[in-house]
DODREN-207621 format. One record per residue (C-alpha): residue number from 1; residue in three letters; chain; x, z, y. Coordinates in steps of 0.02 Angstrom, whole numbers, plus 50000, padded with zeros to 5 digits. Example, Ala and Ser with C-alpha at 12.3 -4.5 7.8 and 13.67 -1.06 7.14 Angstrom:
2
 num residuo cadena     X     Z     Y
   1     Ala      A 50615 50390 49775
   2     Ser      A 50684 50357 49947
This chain:
426
 num residuo cadena     X     Z     Y
   1     Met      A 57088 53539 57198
   2     Lys      A 57140 53401 57319
   3     Ile      A 57084 53404 57501
   4     Tyr      A 57033 53247 57596
   5     Asn      A 56988 53217 57778
   6     Tyr      A 56828 53114 57785
   7     Thr      A 56881 53020 57943
   8     Asp      A 57038 52958 57854
   9     Leu      A 56946 52890 57703
  10     Ser      A 56918 52703 57684
  11     Lys      A 56757 52636 57610
  12     Ser      A 56848 52593 57448
  13     Lys      A 56922 52768 57437
  14     Ile      A 56750 52847 57460
  15     Glu      A 56684 52735 57321
  16     Glu      A 56829 52789 57211
  17     Leu      A 56795 52974 57244
  18     Cys      A 56611 52951 57206
  19     Ser      A 56647 52859 57043
  20     Arg      A 56640 52962 56885
  21     Gln      A 56727 52832 56777
  22     Ile      A 56850 52902 56649
  23     Glu      A 56996 52805 56576
  24     Asp      A 56937 52806 56396
  25     Asp      A 56757 52752 56429
  26     Lys      A 56785 52592 56330
  27     Leu      A 56845 52690 56179
  28     Val      A 56690 52802 56189
  29     Glu      A 56578 52648 56191
  30     Glu      A 56663 52577 56036
  31     Arg      A 56647 52739 55939
  32     Val      A 56465 52761 55987
  33     Thr      A 56424 52583 55938
  34     Glu      A 56495 52616 55765
  35     Ile      A 56400 52782 55748
  36     Ile      A 56234 52702 55795
  37     Lys      A 56263 52558 55674
  38     Thr      A 56306 52677 55531
  39     Val      A 56157 52793 55559
  40     Lys      A 56041 52644 55570
  41     Ser      A 56101 52576 55403
  42     Asp      A 56140 52736 55304
  43     Gly      A 56013 52860 55374
  44     Asp      A 56025 53039 55308
  45     Lys      A 56188 53003 55216
  46     Ala      A 56272 52956 55380
  47     Leu      A 56205 53113 55465
  48     Arg      A 56276 53225 55329
  49     Asn      A 56444 53136 55337
  50     Tyr      A 56452 53154 55526
  51     Ala      A 56406 53339 55513
  52     Lys      A 56554 53361 55396
  53     Thr      A 56670 53260 55507
  54     Phe      A 56622 53323 55679
  55     Asp      A 56542 53494 55648
  56     Lys      A 56645 53542 55494
  57     Val      A 56491 53592 55394
  58     Asp      A 56410 53534 55232
  59     Leu      A 56223 53522 55258
  60     Glu      A 56111 53544 55106
  61     Lys      A 55965 53493 55214
  62     Leu      A 55958 53422 55389
  63     Phe      A 55836 53544 55468
  64     Leu      A 55780 53725 55480
  65     Asp      A 55595 53754 55446
  66     Gln      A 55475 53875 55529
  67     Glu      A 55509 54022 55413
  68     Glu      A 55698 54004 55428
  69     Leu      A 55683 53997 55618
  70     Lys      A 55579 54156 55621
  71     Val      A 55712 54250 55520
  72     Ile      A 55852 54192 55635
  73     Ala      A 55748 54226 55792
  74     Ser      A 55718 54406 55737
  75     Thr      A 55902 54444 55768
  76     Ile      A 55896 54404 55954
  77     Pro      A 55949 54547 56070
  78     Val      A 55806 54629 56164
  79     Asp      A 55875 54589 56338
  80     Ala      A 55899 54405 56292
  81     Lys      A 55721 54395 56224
  82     Lys      A 55653 54468 56385
  83     Ala      A 55757 54348 56491
  84     Ile      A 55698 54197 56392
  85     Asp      A 55518 54255 56408
  86     Thr      A 55535 54271 56597
  87     Ala      A 55619 54102 56615
  88     Tyr      A 55487 54021 56506
  89     Gln      A 55344 54088 56613
  90     Asn      A 55424 54025 56774
  91     Ile      A 55462 53853 56699
  92     Lys      A 55286 53843 56628
  93     Thr      A 55205 53892 56794
  94     Phe      A 55303 53762 56892
  95     His      A 55277 53620 56768
  96     Gln      A 55092 53655 56742
  97     Ser      A 55066 53630 56929
  98     Gln      A 55125 53449 56907
  99     Leu      A 54971 53398 56808
 100     Lys      A 54860 53300 56927
 101     Thr      A 54698 53204 56909
 102     Glu      A 54692 53053 57023
 103     Asp      A 54536 52998 57117
 104     Lys      A 54442 52839 57077
 105     Ile      A 54463 52713 57217
 106     Glu      A 54336 52580 57269
 107     Thr      A 54450 52442 57332
 108     Met      A 54299 52340 57388
 109     Pro      A 54112 52361 57357
 110     Gly      A 54080 52360 57170
 111     Val      A 54265 52359 57121
 112     Val      A 54327 52528 57060
 113     Cys      A 54508 52563 57004
 114     Trp      A 54593 52720 56943
 115     Arg      A 54731 52790 56834
 116     Glu      A 54726 52913 56689
 117     Val      A 54871 53001 56606
 118     Arg      A 54907 53003 56420
 119     Ala      A 55046 53099 56335
 120     Ile      A 55187 53005 56250
 121     Glu      A 55144 53039 56068
 122     Lys      A 55319 53060 55994
 123     Val      A 55466 53127 56094
 124     Gly      A 55642 53178 56044
 125     Leu      A 55732 53323 56128
 126     Tyr      A 55921 53339 56119
 127     Ile      A 55987 53517 56144
 128     Pro      A 56177 53519 56165
 129     Gly      A 56275 53647 56067
 130     Gly      A 56458 53603 56086
 131     Thr      A 56561 53729 56186
 132     Ala      A 56406 53819 56253
 133     Val      A 56239 53874 56181
 134     Leu      A 56095 53811 56287
 135     Pro      A 55925 53893 56254
 136     Ser      A 55885 53854 56436
 137     Thr      A 55887 53668 56397
 138     Phe      A 55767 53698 56253
 139     Leu      A 55645 53780 56375
 140     Met      A 55670 53645 56507
 141     Leu      A 55627 53504 56387
 142     Ala      A 55500 53576 56266
 143     Thr      A 55393 53666 56396
 144     Pro      A 55341 53510 56494
 145     Ala      A 55322 53414 56330
 146     Leu      A 55196 53542 56270
 147     Ile      A 55107 53548 56438
 148     Ala      A 55093 53358 56436
 149     Gly      A 55017 53365 56262
 150     Cys      A 55146 53269 56159
 151     Lys      A 55087 53268 55977
 152     Glu      A 55257 53263 55893
 153     Ile      A 55412 53347 55966
 154     Val      A 55574 53316 55871
 155     Val      A 55714 53437 55918
 156     Cys      A 55896 53400 55874
 157     Ser      A 56043 53518 55902
 158     Pro      A 56216 53527 55822
 159     Pro      A 56235 53651 55678
 160     Gln      A 56342 53807 55689
 161     Ser      A 56484 53839 55567
 162     Asp      A 56360 53927 55451
 163     Ala      A 56249 53771 55446
 164     Lys      A 56116 53862 55546
 165     Thr      A 56067 53873 55729
 166     Asn      A 56090 54024 55842
 167     Cys      A 55961 54159 55872
 168     Tyr      A 55928 54100 56051
 169     Leu      A 55875 53924 56003
 170     Ala      A 55779 53993 55854
 171     Tyr      A 55684 54112 55967
 172     Cys      A 55642 53970 56088
 173     Ala      A 55573 53871 55941
 174     Val      A 55464 54016 55885
 175     Leu      A 55407 54052 56064
 176     Leu      A 55361 53869 56094
 177     Gly      A 55284 53837 55923
 178     Ile      A 55416 53709 55872
 179     Lys      A 55414 53702 55682
 180     Lys      A 55583 53621 55647
 181     Ile      A 55756 53607 55721
 182     Tyr      A 55856 53460 55653
 183     Leu      A 56039 53509 55634
 184     Ile      A 56111 53351 55708
 185     Gly      A 56224 53332 55859
 186     Gly      A 56306 53200 55965
 187     Ala      A 56276 53013 55966
 188     Gln      A 56214 53022 55786
 189     Ala      A 56066 53130 55840
 190     Val      A 56017 53002 55971
 191     Ala      A 56030 52862 55842
 192     Ala      A 55927 52961 55715
 193     Met      A 55785 52990 55840
 194     Ala      A 55791 52810 55901
 195     Phe      A 55783 52725 55732
 196     Gly      A 55722 52862 55615
 197     Thr      A 55797 52911 55447
 198     Glu      A 55726 52974 55282
 199     Thr      A 55712 53147 55361
 200     Val      A 55712 53124 55550
 201     Pro      A 55555 53046 55627
 202     Gln      A 55573 52901 55746
 203     Val      A 55518 52941 55923
 204     Tyr      A 55461 52841 56074
 205     Lys      A 55566 52927 56208
 206     Ile      A 55725 53031 56202
 207     Phe      A 55763 53174 56322
 208     Gly      A 55909 53288 56353
 209     Pro      A 56083 53305 56426
 210     Gly      A 56243 53294 56328
 211     Asn      A 56425 53242 56329
 212     Arg      A 56485 53065 56360
 213     Tyr      A 56449 53014 56180
 214     Val      A 56268 53071 56193
 215     Thr      A 56245 52987 56362
 216     Thr      A 56323 52825 56302
 217     Ala      A 56214 52827 56146
 218     Lys      A 56057 52851 56250
 219     Thr      A 56098 52701 56358
 220     Met      A 56135 52595 56204
 221     Val      A 55969 52628 56115
 222     Gln      A 55860 52585 56265
 223     Asn      A 55811 52420 56185
 224     Lys      A 55726 52524 56050
 225     Val      A 55663 52681 56138
 226     Ala      A 55640 52746 56314
 227     Ile      A 55756 52881 56383
 228     Asp      A 55733 53009 56519
 229     Met      A 55890 52961 56615
 230     Pro      A 56078 52944 56595
 231     Ala      A 56130 53128 56600
 232     Gly      A 56315 53153 56567
 233     Pro      A 56444 53283 56621
 234     Ser      A 56375 53407 56746
 235     Glu      A 56419 53410 56931
 236     Val      A 56387 53504 57093
 237     Leu      A 56418 53464 57276
 238     Val      A 56419 53609 57399
 239     Ile      A 56402 53580 57586
 240     Ala      A 56470 53735 57673
 241     Asp      A 56491 53775 57858
 242     Asp      A 56556 53931 57947
 243     Thr      A 56398 54028 57901
 244     Ala      A 56436 54014 57715
 245     Asn      A 56512 54152 57611
 246     Pro      A 56676 54090 57533
 247     Ser      A 56658 54200 57379
 248     Tyr      A 56482 54133 57347
 249     Val      A 56540 53953 57366
 250     Ala      A 56687 53980 57249
 251     Ala      A 56572 54059 57120
 252     Asp      A 56455 53909 57130
 253     Leu      A 56597 53785 57107
 254     Leu      A 56664 53882 56958
 255     Ala      A 56492 53898 56881
 256     Gln      A 56486 53710 56869
 257     Ala      A 56666 53692 56817
 258     Glu      A 56647 53803 56663
 259     His      A 56523 53680 56585
 260     Gly      A 56663 53566 56527
 261     Thr      A 56831 53492 56572
 262     Asp      A 56744 53333 56628
 263     Ser      A 56625 53425 56746
 264     Gln      A 56653 53403 56933
 265     Ser      A 56639 53527 57077
 266     Val      A 56647 53452 57252
 267     Leu      A 56660 53551 57414
 268     Val      A 56615 53468 57579
 269     Ser      A 56642 53573 57735
 270     Thr      A 56652 53559 57923
 271     Ser      A 56780 53702 57924
 272     Asn      A 56962 53696 57871
 273     Lys      A 56961 53885 57866
 274     Met      A 56812 53886 57748
 275     Ile      A 56897 53766 57628
 276     Ala      A 57056 53872 57626
 277     Glu      A 56959 54033 57595
 278     Val      A 56854 53954 57457
 279     Leu      A 57012 53893 57368
 280     Lys      A 57084 54069 57377
 281     Gln      A 56923 54139 57303
 282     Ile      A 56928 54011 57161
 283     Glu      A 57104 54069 57114
 284     Lys      A 57047 54250 57122
 285     Gln      A 56886 54229 57021
 286     Ile      A 56943 54106 56888
 287     Val      A 57065 54226 56804
 288     Ser      A 56925 54337 56739
 289     Leu      A 56820 54196 56665
 290     Pro      A 56812 54183 56474
 291     Arg      A 56809 53994 56495
 292     Lys      A 56946 53993 56627
 293     Asp      A 57047 53855 56541
 294     Ile      A 56896 53739 56541
 295     Ala      A 56853 53783 56721
 296     Ala      A 57032 53760 56779
 297     Lys      A 57040 53585 56707
 298     Ala      A 56876 53538 56792
 299     Ile      A 56934 53610 56958
 300     Glu      A 57096 53512 56942
 301     Asn      A 56992 53352 56934
 302     Ser      A 56881 53405 57080
 303     Tyr      A 56911 53397 57268
 304     Ala      A 56863 53458 57442
 305     Ile      A 56821 53351 57592
 306     Leu      A 56836 53405 57774
 307     Thr      A 56710 53323 57892
 308     Asp      A 56691 53331 58081
 309     Asn      A 56506 53372 58072
 310     Gln      A 56357 53401 57958
 311     Glu      A 56299 53221 57982
 312     Asp      A 56458 53156 57900
 313     Ala      A 56441 53288 57763
 314     Met      A 56265 53229 57722
 315     Gln      A 56321 53047 57728
 316     Phe      A 56453 53081 57596
 317     Ser      A 56332 53183 57491
 318     Asn      A 56205 53042 57489
 319     Glu      A 56341 52920 57434
 320     Tyr      A 56399 53039 57297
 321     Ala      A 56217 53072 57244
 322     Pro      A 56251 53240 57160
 323     Glu      A 56159 53311 57012
 324     His      A 56156 53479 57102
 325     Leu      A 56168 53495 57292
 326     Ile      A 56194 53666 57372
 327     Leu      A 56171 53685 57560
 328     Ala      A 56276 53840 57593
 329     Thr      A 56224 53861 57773
 330     Asn      A 56100 53960 57876
 331     Asp      A 56045 53795 57953
 332     Phe      A 55986 53717 57789
 333     Gln      A 55811 53680 57855
 334     Ser      A 55873 53550 57978
 335     Leu      A 55971 53460 57841
 336     Ile      A 55827 53437 57719
 337     Pro      A 55760 53276 57801
 338     Ala      A 55934 53199 57785
 339     Ile      A 55940 53220 57595
 340     Ile      A 55910 53051 57514
 341     Asn      A 56001 53060 57347
 342     Ala      A 56010 53220 57244
 343     Gly      A 55945 53284 57078
 344     Ser      A 55900 53462 57129
 345     Val      A 55936 53553 57293
 346     Phe      A 55978 53737 57322
 347     Leu      A 55947 53800 57497
 348     Gly      A 56041 53936 57589
 349     Asn      A 56175 54061 57546
 350     Leu      A 56069 54163 57425
 351     Thr      A 56015 54018 57312
 352     Pro      A 56145 53983 57179
 353     Glu      A 56130 53833 57064
 354     Ser      A 56124 53956 56919
 355     Ala      A 55947 54006 56970
 356     Gly      A 55885 53829 56939
 357     Asp      A 55989 53814 56782
 358     Tyr      A 55896 53957 56702
 359     Ala      A 55742 54032 56776
 360     Ser      A 55676 53982 56949
 361     Gly      A 55556 53859 56866
 362     Thr      A 55627 53690 56917
 363     Asn      A 55701 53580 56782
 364     His      A 55888 53575 56752
 365     Thr      A 55891 53410 56657
 366     Leu      A 55947 53300 56801
 367     Pro      A 56028 53131 56837
 368     Thr      A 56219 53134 56848
 369     Ser      A 56356 53008 56887
 370     Gly      A 56268 52945 57043
 371     Tyr      A 56105 52904 56952
 372     Ala      A 56013 53019 57072
 373     Lys      A 56007 52865 57183
 374     Ala      A 55873 52795 57067
 375     Tyr      A 55817 52932 56945
 376     Ser      A 55722 53095 56959
 377     Gly      A 55751 53248 56852
 378     Val      A 55641 53286 56702
 379     Ser      A 55465 53342 56743
 380     Thr      A 55295 53348 56660
 381     Asp      A 55270 53170 56722
 382     Ala      A 55417 53113 56615
 383     Phe      A 55316 53151 56458
 384     Leu      A 55162 53057 56520
 385     Lys      A 55108 52876 56533
 386     Lys      A 54987 52820 56667
 387     Ile      A 54858 52692 56617
 388     Thr      A 54761 52593 56747
 389     Phe      A 54574 52561 56733
 390     Gln      A 54455 52449 56829
 391     His      A 54269 52418 56825
 392     Leu      A 54168 52281 56911
 393     Ser      A 53983 52296 56943
 394     Glu      A 53871 52147 56980
 395     Thr      A 53909 52171 57164
 396     Gly      A 54093 52185 57123
 397     Ile      A 54107 52022 57026
 398     Gln      A 54015 51931 57166
 399     Asn      A 54131 52004 57299
 400     Ile      A 54298 51981 57210
 401     Gly      A 54255 51824 57111
 402     Pro      A 54291 51689 57241
 403     Thr      A 54459 51768 57284
 404     Val      A 54514 51767 57101
 405     Glu      A 54451 51589 57075
 406     Thr      A 54550 51526 57226
 407     Leu      A 54711 51613 57172
 408     Ala      A 54693 51552 56991
 409     Ile      A 54671 51372 57050
 410     Ala      A 54825 51391 57163
 411     Glu      A 54926 51444 57011
 412     Gly      A 54855 51306 56901
 413     Leu      A 54776 51428 56778
 414     Glu      A 54604 51354 56748
 415     Ala      A 54557 51474 56607
 416     His      A 54586 51621 56724
 417     Lys      A 54466 51540 56849
 418     Asn      A 54337 51506 56713
 419     Ala      A 54336 51689 56661
 420     Ile      A 54265 51726 56833
 421     Thr      A 54158 51570 56855
 422     Ile      A 54064 51593 56690
 423     Arg      A 54011 51765 56747
 424     Leu      A 53960 51710 56921
 425     Thr      A 53853 51566 56855
 426     Lys      A 53759 51682 56736
């Protein structure tokens, strides 16, 4: 992990550090373009071929039905079942609180305006399954979709070597009442949900994190369907001062690093001593990790930044716009107003990012690669549309009519004016 001094960094160097561009991005785009084109033209045949090529399995059928899922779910360990149940209840509680009914507003006498929410009817959920099994993502996406009232929820996840799914995802499906899991991964899953195939239904919006191929595919199909956000390789930025615990900070950085070799863990600190102690702790803790090779590669591509003060630390954080931001300080309360760009924030020395990843209740599907400057994480709102309504009474048309007539004439739209005038004259 390289160490930089913030005061020595030029604007261009800061931009470079905050960039998540990877050398072979162009090659990924070309491959994804071809995958989308093939799935669009060949449908199920393409999906089976890609399963054989990428997942090394021959699929007799492209999904597991409700009965198959129940059988697989029955093999889940008791402690895992209990943990999933607890996480589900917390996620459900938090996301249910996001349902709001807005008041009707009388903008002027006789003119009433309001908004009502409607669920997106068909949504697609992508649950990654590459180097890690992610039942937590299943809960994070399907729970708000169900709370919102989406009528059709299409779930795609890569198949295991036995052409099935694992007991954790199967149990989530049973718990949530999801009747099918489509055994499709990668960019081909995104293409299948965007355009539909003989087996996979077409959806109106696609949700879920994934690798660079999944993220690229999502951005490429936006002319056909909506997406939640660009959500690529995971990342964390930790701001730590002298009140932080070096072993905690190191554990947080490694927790993010073990996601994948392209994940990024950034440490920003006002203390040289803290940076040195954290790096020692990383070396100490990484050796016992089952995914130490993956974590080591991610740490190698990560860095630490020394700042003179917390103001500079927050300035860099807002420029980086992290997916996860941890304030490892006793003084976190004073820093909250300075946070402008972040996906999800973890406050204090006893709040690891892992809590939000699994069970605190907040959603872990968050914007990466600096997209936190413009995107929010997934919420119940993401599965809803908001439709505006207005109603004019006799008093209302008389009050607003002259204003509309004048503006319509100014724009040269006589028919717009007449739609008002004909009502006023009658």
